[in-house]
C-alpha positions as MATLAB code, in Angstrom:
seq = 'MTTENWDERVAAAWATFDDYAEKDAADFRAVVDALVAELPADSPFGPFEQACAWDSTGHSDKAVPLYREALARGLSGYRGRRAKIQLSSSLRNIGQAEEGVKLLTPELEGPSDELDDAVRACLALCLADLGREREGLSLVLGALAPHLPRYQRSMANYARLLVEPED';
ca = [
      19.799   -6.524   -7.643;
      17.601   -3.438   -7.829;
      14.708   -2.769   -5.508;
      12.440   -2.442   -8.531;
      13.440   -5.886   -9.731;
      12.932   -7.264   -6.232;
       9.496   -5.653   -5.993;
       8.549   -7.206   -9.328;
       9.666  -10.642   -8.181;
       7.746  -10.253   -4.903;
       4.642   -9.262   -6.876;
       5.156  -12.294   -9.132;
       5.422  -14.557   -6.092;
       2.189  -13.145   -4.647;
       0.495  -13.627   -8.019;
       1.042  -17.380   -7.527;
      -0.338  -17.461   -3.975;
      -3.655  -19.035   -4.969;
      -1.766  -21.830   -6.745;
      -0.662  -23.182   -3.353;
      -2.989  -25.559   -1.542;
      -3.477  -24.924    2.157;
      -1.255  -27.902    2.942;
       1.524  -26.264    0.899;
       1.504  -22.951    2.771;
       5.025  -23.540    4.052;
       6.220  -23.813    0.446;
       4.812  -20.372   -0.316;
       6.392  -18.910    2.807;
       9.725  -20.440    1.701;
       9.467  -18.532   -1.609;
       8.936  -15.296    0.339;
      11.769  -16.144    2.743;
      14.142  -16.685   -0.207;
      13.280  -13.247   -1.584;
      13.693  -11.657    1.847;
      17.128  -13.272    2.201;
      18.298  -11.058   -0.690;
      17.613   -7.863    1.265;
      19.927   -6.040    3.652;
      19.478   -7.379    7.179;
      17.932   -4.136    8.443;
      15.427   -3.678    5.608;
      11.839   -3.103    6.744;
      10.563   -4.850    3.598;
      11.705   -8.287    4.759;
       9.668   -8.599    7.939;
       6.709   -6.958    6.191;
       6.635   -9.536    3.393;
       7.168  -12.369    5.858;
       4.319  -11.049    8.017;
       2.070  -10.936    4.955;
       2.987  -14.530    4.124;
       2.288  -15.772    7.651;
      -0.942  -13.762    7.799;
      -2.168  -14.968    4.421;
      -1.556  -18.575    5.419;
      -3.613  -18.309    8.586;
      -1.051  -17.448   11.247;
      -1.887  -13.999   12.608;
       0.048  -14.788   15.774;
       3.294  -15.192   13.830;
       2.559  -12.162   11.650;
       2.078   -9.651   14.498;
       5.716   -9.457   15.667;
       6.926   -9.232   12.066;
       4.572   -6.338   11.237;
       5.765   -4.594   14.392;
       9.382   -5.150   13.399;
       8.793   -3.756    9.900;
       7.164   -0.630   11.315;
       9.904   -0.251   13.935;
      12.478   -0.400   11.139;
      10.780    2.534    9.465;
       8.366    0.980    6.992;
       6.360    3.916    5.705;
       4.311    5.124    2.781;
       1.942    2.732    1.081;
       3.542   -0.403    2.557;
       3.560    1.206    5.998;
      -0.147    1.876    5.756;
      -0.761   -1.665    4.570;
       1.254   -2.930    7.530;
      -0.897   -0.953    9.957;
      -4.114   -2.259    8.403;
      -2.885   -5.835    8.367;
      -1.384   -5.615   11.855;
      -4.700   -4.306   13.180;
      -6.527   -7.174   11.545;
      -4.067   -9.682   12.984;
      -4.309   -8.107   16.426;
      -8.077   -8.475   16.230;
      -7.673  -12.121   15.231;
      -5.590  -12.820   18.322;
      -7.939  -11.014   20.700;
      -6.242   -7.612   20.842;
      -8.839   -5.503   19.029;
      -8.281   -2.498   21.316;
      -4.688   -2.230   20.123;
      -5.963   -2.475   16.543;
      -8.297    0.464   17.167;
      -5.433    2.532   18.605;
      -3.255    1.756   15.604;
      -5.866    2.501   12.919;
      -7.765    5.463   14.361;
      -5.010    7.969   13.431;
      -5.153    6.641    9.862;
      -8.619    8.194    9.522;
      -6.984   11.628    9.642;
      -3.926   10.781    7.541;
      -3.384   11.350    3.846;
      -6.076    9.763    1.722;
      -5.347    6.946   -0.726;
      -6.901    3.799   -2.141;
      -6.531    2.089    1.245;
      -8.997    4.417    3.004;
     -11.889    1.960    2.759;
      -9.706   -0.894    4.012;
      -8.749    1.227    7.028;
     -12.421    1.817    7.796;
     -13.436   -1.804    7.239;
     -10.701   -3.180    9.487;
     -11.326   -0.540   12.120;
     -15.035   -1.392   12.009;
     -14.253   -5.054   12.696;
     -12.028   -4.115   15.632;
     -14.750   -1.846   17.021;
     -17.373   -4.584   16.650;
     -15.192   -6.976   18.632;
     -15.149   -4.366   21.389;
     -18.950   -4.008   21.449;
     -18.855   -0.708   19.562;
     -20.889   -1.897   16.579;
     -22.619    1.441   15.908;
     -19.269    3.157   15.456;
     -18.124    0.349   13.186;
     -21.306    0.451   11.118;
     -20.956    4.220   10.812;
     -17.445    3.801    9.392;
     -18.533    1.147    6.922;
     -21.576    3.094    5.721;
     -19.456    6.210    5.385;
     -16.947    4.283    3.269;
     -19.693    2.707    1.159;
     -21.709    5.874    0.493;
     -19.447    7.404   -2.185;
     -19.555    4.164   -4.192;
     -23.348    4.014   -4.425;
     -25.023    5.054   -7.682;
     -27.669    6.924   -5.668;
     -28.383    7.834   -2.019;
     -24.818    8.988   -1.290;
     -25.931   11.963    0.789;
     -28.571    9.974    2.693;
     -26.180    7.135    3.536;
     -23.458    9.561    4.592;
     -25.951   11.301    6.901;
     -27.228    7.999    8.305;
     -23.639    6.964    8.973;
     -22.954   10.219   10.818;
     -26.169    9.970   12.850;
     -25.235    6.509   14.126;
     -22.582    8.149   16.267;
     -23.748   11.775   16.553;
     -26.988   12.853   18.203;
     -29.500   14.647   15.994;
     -29.874   18.388   16.594;
];
């Protein structure tokens, strides 16, 4: 088995996710578990994919320890960033938004990629749960501004002014 082949089969499994009714969530998780069983026991990919499966089927509480395990095993790069975003979201779902903020805040300064807006959106939700809505709104407006056909500069300034005093 090659990792590339395994990645393709994992992607194919996820492509069928919406074919499973909510009552059949365990069947989907079994597909993921079978793929994970092919990996070396210490692979960080296994707990990550299992966490995603638990999370996507409505069980943030079961996903959290698996995301932590994947990161502890050295999950990095794109999947590592996804794990941090998804772990933060799950932490928020189980009432631990502060930990989600601590996990995602450093991602604002990390290398930029297509997950930047997801980082900001998830961080904004965590901040809102902590009563820090202005900071969250600032992040979301800042993420949205570049995608607007007009008003990019205005929205970026409004976002900044939500958290910075005017001169």
